[in-house]
C-alpha positions in Angstrom: -62.5 31.9 69.5 -63.3 33.2 72.8 -60.4 35.3 72.9 -61.2 36.5 69.7 -64.8 37.1 70.9 -63.9 38.9 74.1 -61.4 40.8 72.1 -63.6 42.3 69.3 -66.3 42.8 72.5 -63.6 45.0 74.7 -62.7 46.7 71.9 -66.2 47.4 70.9 -67.1 49.0 74.4 -63.4 51.0 74.2 -64.2 52.3 70.5 -68.0 53.4 71.9 -66.5 55.0 74.7 -64.2 57.7 73.0 -67.1 58.0 70.6 -68.6 61.7 70.3 -70.2 63.0 73.3 -74.0 63.3 73.3 -75.4 66.4 74.8 -75.9 65.6 79.1 -74.3 62.1 79.0 -71.5 61.6 81.0 -69.0 58.6 82.1 -66.9 58.5 84.2 -64.1 55.5 86.0 -63.1 55.7 89.7 -61.2 54.0 91.9 -61.1 54.2 96.0 -60.3 52.6 99.4 -62.9 51.9 101.9 -61.5 51.6 105.6 -63.7 49.8 107.7 -64.4 50.6 111.1 -66.8 48.7 114.1 -66.6 45.4 115.6 -67.8 43.7 112.5 -65.9 45.4 109.5 -64.4 44.9 105.9 -62.1 47.5 103.9 -62.1 47.2 100.2 -60.1 48.5 97.3 -62.6 49.1 94.4 -62.8 50.1 90.4 -65.9 51.5 89.2 -67.6 52.9 85.9 -70.5 55.5 86.2 -73.0 56.2 83.0 -75.3 58.9 83.6 -77.3 62.0 82.3 -76.9 65.4 83.5 -80.2 66.7 84.2 -79.1 70.5 84.3 -75.8 72.1 85.3 -76.2 71.0 89.1 -78.2 67.7 89.1 -76.9 64.3 87.5 -78.4 61.1 87.9 -76.5 57.5 86.8 -75.9 54.2 87.5 -72.8 52.2 88.0 -70.4 49.0 88.8 -67.1 47.8 89.6 -65.3 45.4 91.2 -64.2 45.3 94.9 -60.9 43.5 96.1 -61.7 43.4 99.9 -59.7 42.1 103.2 -61.0 38.5 103.0 -63.1 38.8 106.1 -66.2 37.8 104.3 -66.0 37.7 100.5 -62.4 38.4 98.9 -63.9 39.7 95.8 -67.2 41.9 95.4 -69.2 43.4 92.6 -71.5 46.8 93.7 -74.1 47.6 91.0 -76.0 51.4 92.0 -77.8 54.4 91.4 -76.0 57.8 91.8 -77.9 60.9 93.0 -75.3 64.0 92.8 -76.1 67.6 93.0 -73.0 70.4 92.6 -73.2 73.3 94.0 -72.0 75.6 92.1 -71.3 76.0 88.5 -67.5 77.3 88.8 -64.2 75.4 88.1 -63.8 73.8 91.0 -67.2 72.6 92.1 -68.3 71.0 95.7 -71.2 68.3 95.2 -72.8 65.8 97.6 -73.5 62.5 96.3 -75.8 59.4 97.4 -75.1 55.9 95.9 -77.7 53.3 96.6 -77.6 49.5 95.4 -77.0 46.1 96.3 -73.5 44.3 96.6 -73.0 40.6 95.4 -70.2 38.5 96.7 -68.4 36.3 94.1 -67.4 33.5 96.9 -71.5 33.4 98.5 -74.6 32.9 97.2 -77.4 35.9 97.0 -79.0 34.7 100.3 -75.7 34.5 102.2 -73.1 37.2 101.6 -73.5 41.0 101.2 -76.5 43.0 100.1 -77.9 46.5 100.6 -75.3 49.3 100.2 -75.5 52.9 101.1 -73.0 55.6 100.4 -73.4 59.4 101.4 -70.5 61.5 100.3 -69.2 64.6 99.8 -66.0 65.9 97.1 -65.4 68.3 94.5 -65.4 68.3 90.5 -62.2 69.8 89.1 -63.5 70.6 85.5 -60.6 70.6 83.2 -62.9 71.0 79.6 -66.8 71.5 79.4 -67.3 67.8 79.4 -64.0 66.1 81.4 -63.1 66.7 84.8 -61.2 65.4 87.4 -63.2 64.6 90.9 -62.2 63.8 94.7 -65.0 62.6 97.1 -65.2 61.5 101.0 -67.6 59.2 102.2 -69.2 56.8 104.1 -70.3 53.2 103.2 -73.0 51.6 104.7 -72.8 47.8 103.5 -75.1 45.1 104.7 -74.3 41.7 105.0 -76.6 38.3 106.0 -74.3 37.7 109.0 -76.7 40.4 110.5 -79.7 38.7 109.9 -79.3 36.4 113.4 -78.0 39.1 115.7 -80.5 41.0 117.5 -79.4 44.9 117.0 -81.7 47.6 118.5 -80.3 50.2 115.7 -80.4 50.8 112.3 -76.6 51.6 111.5 -75.9 48.6 113.7 -76.9 46.2 111.1 -74.3 47.8 108.9 -70.8 47.2 108.1 -69.3 51.1 108.0 -66.4 52.3 106.6 -64.7 55.5 105.4 -64.4 55.7 101.8 -61.7 58.2 99.7 -62.1 57.7 95.8 -60.7 59.6 92.8 -62.0 59.7 89.3 -62.3 60.7 85.9 -65.5 62.3 84.1 -65.3 62.4 80.3 
């Protein structure tokens, strides 16, 4: 019975994602890799899904979630949930952009008060518009990932309280 219910739910969401596009609504799927650096770091591979609204041809807001597999230093599997703020610089076929994600990351192997926490991720990238509603995009940015292990360490600087990683992502908007 559980398999039937799960299959029905997955089929529903799959068909809903291919439904007639609504004006301004954008969905995307992306994958990427973050390479950690610094004394306390974590690298991860991730897959994410986003859903949002195009305010005008250059501005976009949305939300995203996904799953990540880390190098296992702190939590092996993570689930980030975040808000997206994106600004395209042009309305051309290849459109550079700036994107800022802010949210929270949950570790599957730890309690909320013991593992990962707040996430900030500024990035630059470019959309390659295939059609008016479909595009492929690439982005390069920096992840600032909070973790409760920093709570007991006395650091003087803001950036020192975050694990830092360079990320590269590629995605498909539909």
